[in-house]
N, C-alpha and C positions, 0 to 999 in steps of 0.2 A: 678341522677344529670343531670340538664339540660345542653345541650351543648351550648358553647359560640358561638356567631355569627361568621361564617367563619371557625369554628373548625370542625374537623372530628367528625362523630357521635360517641357516647360512645361505647366501645366494648361490645360484647355479651358474650365473654368468661368470666366465673366467676372470674378467677384469675386476668385477665386484668381489669375487673370491679373494683375489690378491689384495685388494684394499681392506677387506675384512680381516685377513691375516696380519696385514701391516698395522692396522689399528687395534687388533685384538678385540674386536667387537663386531657383531653381525651388521651387515649393511643391507637394508631392505632393497628389494628389486624395484619397487616403485613407491611413490609417495603414499603414505597411509590414507590421507584425505586430501583430495585436490583443493588447491586454493580457489576460492570463489571471488570473482571480481565483479562489482556492479557499481553503477554510478548513482550516488546518493544525490538525487536532483530535488530534494524537498526544499521548498521555499517557505519563509515565514512572513506573515503580514507585517510584523513589526519592522522587518527590514525593507519593506516596500512602501509603506505609508505610515503616517502618524496614526496612533490608535487612541480613540476616546470613546469607549463603548457607553453610549447613553440611550440607546434604543433597543427594544426587544426584537428578536427575529426567530422565527420557527420555520424549519424546512422539513419536508417529508419526501418520500420517494414512492412512486407507483411502480410495482414490480409486474412486468408483463411477460407472459409465456404463452406460446401458441396452445390453444385448447383450454386455457384456464382464464378465470375471471381476474382482472387486474386487482392487486392487493396492496395495501399500504405497508411499507417496510416497517414503520414504527409498530403497527399492529402485529406483524410477523415476529418482531423482536419481543414484544410483550408476551406473545403466545409461545415463544421459544421454537418457532418454526424455522427449519433450516432453509437457507438460501443456497441454491446450487448454481453452477456455471451455466452459461448460455441463456441468460435471462436479460431482457431489456429493462433498464432502470431509467425512470424519468424523475429527476429531482426537481422539486418546485418549492417556491416560497409559499407557505400557508398563512403566515402572519408576519407583519412588519410594522412597527410603530413609527418609523421614519417617514417624513413627508417627501413626496417626489418633488423634484427630480433627484435621482441617485443612480449610481452604477452598481451592478451586481457582479461580483467576482467569485469564482469557484476554485476549490483545490480538491483534487482526487489523489489520495495517497494510498499506495499499496504496501502492505506489510507481509512479511513471512518469507520462508525459504524459497517458495515458488516464485515470488516477485523478484527476489535476488537472483535466482537461477536464470530467469528470463530477462534480467536487467530491465525490469519495468516497475521501478519504485514510483516513478512519476512525482507528484507532489508540487508541481508548478502551480502558481496562482495565476489564473487567466480571467480576463474580462469575459463576461457572458456574451455569447453570440446569439442567444435566444432570450426572449423577454422573460426574465425571472425564472429560467429553467436551465437544466443541464441534462443532456442525454448520455448515458453510458451503457455498456454491456458487461455482464459478469464474464470473466475469462477463466479465472483460476482461484484455487483455495487461498485463504488468508484472512487476516483481520484488517480489512480495509476501512478507510475513513473518507467521508466527503465533508468539506467545510464550505460555508457560504459567508461572504462578507458584503456588507452594504457600505459603499464608499460615497460619501457626500462631501462636496467641496474639497476633495482630495484627502479626506480623513476617513478611516474605518470607524463607523459609528455603531455598527451592529454585527454580530457574528453568531453562527450556530453550526453545529456539527452533528452528523449521524454516523453511527458505526454501520459497516457493511460487512458482516461476517459471512464468508462464503465457505461452505463445507464441501 
Protein backbone atom coordinates (compact mmCIF):
# COMPACT_ATOMS: atom_id res chain seq x y z
CA UNK A 1 0.00 0.00 0.00
CA UNK A 2 1.53 3.37 -0.92
CA UNK A 3 1.74 5.82 1.93
CA UNK A 4 -0.29 8.99 1.77
CA UNK A 5 1.58 12.29 1.62
CA UNK A 6 2.57 13.38 5.11
CA UNK A 7 1.60 10.01 6.64
CA UNK A 8 3.98 7.78 8.54
CA UNK A 9 5.58 4.99 6.53
CA UNK A 10 3.66 1.71 6.50
CA UNK A 11 4.75 -0.66 9.26
CA UNK A 12 7.06 -3.62 8.61
CA UNK A 13 5.51 -5.82 11.33
CA UNK A 14 3.27 -8.38 9.48
CA UNK A 15 0.34 -7.98 11.90
CA UNK A 16 0.47 -4.20 11.72
CA UNK A 17 0.75 -4.42 7.92
CA UNK A 18 -2.45 -6.47 7.87
CA UNK A 19 -4.23 -3.94 10.16
CA UNK A 20 -2.92 -1.10 7.99
CA UNK A 21 -4.40 -2.69 4.85
CA UNK A 22 -7.66 -3.50 6.62
CA UNK A 23 -8.09 0.08 7.83
CA UNK A 24 -6.62 1.60 4.67
CA UNK A 25 -4.40 3.83 6.78
CA UNK A 26 -0.84 3.52 8.08
CA UNK A 27 -0.46 2.13 11.60
CA UNK A 28 2.60 3.41 13.50
CA UNK A 29 4.99 0.83 14.94
CA UNK A 30 5.12 2.56 18.29
CA UNK A 31 3.47 5.44 20.09
CA UNK A 32 4.63 8.78 18.77
CA UNK A 33 5.03 10.21 22.26
CA UNK A 34 4.92 8.05 25.36
CA UNK A 35 2.30 8.93 27.93
CA UNK A 36 3.74 10.54 31.03
CA UNK A 37 2.23 9.76 34.35
CA UNK A 38 3.06 11.64 37.52
CA UNK A 39 1.36 12.21 40.84
CA UNK A 40 0.20 15.77 41.33
CA UNK A 41 0.79 15.98 45.08
CA UNK A 42 0.42 19.75 45.43
CA UNK A 43 -1.53 20.89 48.48
CA UNK A 44 -3.08 24.29 49.10
CA UNK A 45 -3.08 26.08 52.44
CA UNK A 46 -6.73 27.05 51.91
CA UNK A 47 -7.61 23.34 52.06
CA UNK A 48 -5.63 22.77 55.26
CA UNK A 49 -6.32 25.83 57.43
CA UNK A 50 -8.48 28.93 57.53
CA UNK A 51 -6.58 31.82 55.92
CA UNK A 52 -6.62 35.37 57.29
CA UNK A 53 -3.45 37.11 56.10
CA UNK A 54 -2.94 40.01 58.50
CA UNK A 55 0.82 39.89 59.12
CA UNK A 56 3.83 40.42 56.90
CA UNK A 57 6.37 37.69 56.25
CA UNK A 58 9.60 37.66 54.26
CA UNK A 59 11.69 34.61 53.51
CA UNK A 60 15.06 34.30 51.83
CA UNK A 61 17.39 31.50 50.96
CA UNK A 62 21.11 31.09 51.44
CA UNK A 63 22.64 29.22 48.51
CA UNK A 64 25.67 27.17 49.56
CA UNK A 65 28.15 25.51 47.22
CA UNK A 66 31.52 23.98 48.08
CA UNK A 67 34.31 26.47 47.41
CA UNK A 68 31.98 29.46 47.10
CA UNK A 69 30.79 32.10 49.52
CA UNK A 70 27.13 31.63 50.58
CA UNK A 71 24.81 33.91 48.60
CA UNK A 72 21.25 35.17 49.01
CA UNK A 73 18.85 33.67 46.48
CA UNK A 74 16.92 36.97 46.28
CA UNK A 75 20.18 38.74 45.40
CA UNK A 76 20.93 36.10 42.74
CA UNK A 77 17.44 36.60 41.28
CA UNK A 78 17.92 40.39 41.19
CA UNK A 79 21.27 39.96 39.44
CA UNK A 80 19.81 37.30 37.12
CA UNK A 81 22.46 34.81 38.24
CA UNK A 82 21.63 31.22 37.32
CA UNK A 83 21.06 28.64 40.00
CA UNK A 84 22.32 25.18 39.06
CA UNK A 85 21.77 21.68 40.40
CA UNK A 86 23.70 20.27 43.35
CA UNK A 87 23.49 23.29 45.64
CA UNK A 88 22.43 23.39 49.28
CA UNK A 89 19.54 25.76 49.98
CA UNK A 90 18.73 27.06 53.45
CA UNK A 91 15.40 28.90 53.50
CA UNK A 92 14.84 31.15 56.52
CA UNK A 93 12.40 33.73 57.77
CA UNK A 94 14.05 37.15 57.59
CA UNK A 95 11.06 39.18 58.84
CA UNK A 96 7.73 38.35 60.42
CA UNK A 97 5.30 40.77 62.07
CA UNK A 98 3.33 38.05 63.90
CA UNK A 99 3.98 37.67 67.61
CA UNK A 100 5.17 34.31 68.89
CA UNK A 101 4.13 31.63 69.54
CA UNK A 102 3.31 30.39 66.04
CA UNK A 103 4.02 27.42 63.79
CA UNK A 104 6.00 27.61 60.57
CA UNK A 105 4.87 25.45 57.63
CA UNK A 106 6.71 25.05 54.32
CA UNK A 107 5.74 24.01 50.81
CA UNK A 108 8.33 22.99 48.19
CA UNK A 109 6.81 22.71 44.72
CA UNK A 110 8.71 21.46 41.67
CA UNK A 111 7.56 22.45 38.18
CA UNK A 112 8.58 21.36 34.72
CA UNK A 113 9.03 18.32 32.53
CA UNK A 114 11.94 17.00 34.59
CA UNK A 115 9.84 17.07 37.78
CA UNK A 116 7.05 15.23 35.96
CA UNK A 117 9.44 12.69 34.44
CA UNK A 118 10.97 11.98 37.87
CA UNK A 119 7.52 12.06 39.51
CA UNK A 120 8.81 14.62 42.01
CA UNK A 121 6.21 17.37 41.89
CA UNK A 122 6.02 17.44 45.70
CA UNK A 123 4.03 20.46 46.93
CA UNK A 124 2.97 19.01 50.27
CA UNK A 125 2.61 21.52 53.09
CA UNK A 126 4.56 20.37 56.13
CA UNK A 127 5.23 21.74 59.58
CA UNK A 128 8.81 22.91 59.97
CA UNK A 129 11.13 20.53 61.77
CA UNK A 130 13.74 23.30 62.17
CA UNK A 131 13.27 26.63 63.93
CA UNK A 132 12.05 29.03 61.21
CA UNK A 133 14.08 27.23 58.51
CA UNK A 134 13.85 24.66 55.73
CA UNK A 135 16.83 22.87 54.16
CA UNK A 136 16.71 21.62 50.57
CA UNK A 137 19.09 20.65 47.77
CA UNK A 138 18.76 21.54 44.11
CA UNK A 139 18.37 18.39 42.03
CA UNK A 140 17.12 19.24 38.57
CA UNK A 141 16.04 22.00 36.21
CA UNK A 142 12.71 23.71 36.43
CA UNK A 143 10.77 26.66 37.78
CA UNK A 144 10.42 25.63 41.40
CA UNK A 145 8.74 27.53 44.25
CA UNK A 146 9.07 27.53 48.03
CA UNK A 147 6.27 28.97 50.16
CA UNK A 148 6.22 29.64 53.87
CA UNK A 149 3.15 30.01 56.08
CA UNK A 150 2.79 31.31 59.62
CA UNK A 151 0.07 29.42 61.50
CA UNK A 152 -1.19 31.09 64.66
CA UNK A 153 -4.04 29.59 66.69
CA UNK A 154 -4.79 27.24 63.77
CA UNK A 155 -5.11 30.07 61.20
CA UNK A 156 -2.68 30.99 58.40
CA UNK A 157 -1.90 34.63 59.23
CA UNK A 158 1.13 35.29 56.99
CA UNK A 159 2.65 33.85 53.83
CA UNK A 160 5.54 34.45 51.48
CA UNK A 161 7.02 32.69 48.49
CA UNK A 162 10.26 32.69 46.59
CA UNK A 163 10.91 31.40 43.09
CA UNK A 164 13.72 28.87 42.73
CA UNK A 165 14.57 28.73 39.01
CA UNK A 166 17.16 26.02 38.36
CA UNK A 167 18.92 26.17 34.99
